[in-house]
C-alpha positions as CSV (number, residue, x, y, z in Angstrom):
1,M,0.0,0.0,0.0
2,R,2.8,2.4,0.8
3,K,4.4,2.0,-2.7
4,I,1.0,2.7,-4.4
5,H,0.6,5.8,-2.3
6,S,4.2,6.9,-3.1
7,T,3.7,6.1,-6.8
8,L,0.6,8.2,-7.1
9,R,2.2,11.1,-5.1
10,L,5.4,11.1,-7.2
11,F,3.4,11.0,-10.4
12,F,0.7,13.6,-9.7
13,E,2.5,15.9,-7.3
14,A,6.1,15.7,-8.4
15,G,5.4,15.0,-12.0
16,L,7.9,12.2,-12.3
17,S,7.9,9.7,-15.2
18,I,7.2,6.0,-14.4
19,R,10.9,5.2,-14.9
20,A,11.9,7.9,-12.5
21,I,9.4,6.7,-10.0
22,A,10.8,3.1,-10.3
23,R,14.3,4.4,-9.7
24,T,13.1,6.5,-6.7
25,L,11.2,3.5,-5.1
26,R,14.1,1.1,-6.0
27,V,11.8,-1.1,-8.1
28,S,12.9,-2.9,-11.2
29,P,12.3,-0.9,-14.3
30,A,10.6,-3.9,-15.8
31,V,7.8,-3.7,-13.2
32,P,6.1,-0.6,-14.7
33,A,6.3,-2.0,-18.2
34,K,4.3,-5.0,-17.0
35,G,1.4,-2.8,-15.8
36,G,2.4,-2.5,-12.2
37,M,2.8,1.3,-11.6
38,G,1.3,2.3,-14.9
39,D,-1.8,0.3,-14.1
40,D,-2.1,1.9,-10.7
41,I,-1.8,5.4,-12.2
42,R,-4.3,4.5,-15.0
43,R,-6.8,3.3,-12.4
44,A,-6.4,6.5,-10.3
45,E,-7.0,8.6,-13.3
46,V,-10.1,6.7,-14.3
47,A,-11.4,7.1,-10.7
48,G,-10.8,10.8,-10.9
49,L,-8.0,10.9,-8.3
50,S,-5.2,13.4,-8.8
């Protein structure tokens, strides 16, 4: 849960790219490509969160 919160915060508030977020959170760059972070961000946008 903490990484999802951090991902959304870094994307929406700091304006970082998914790759930059992966580096910041020390997650493999392959994870966002498989829908991990990108999927979380997409779901937040659909839900109207920002």
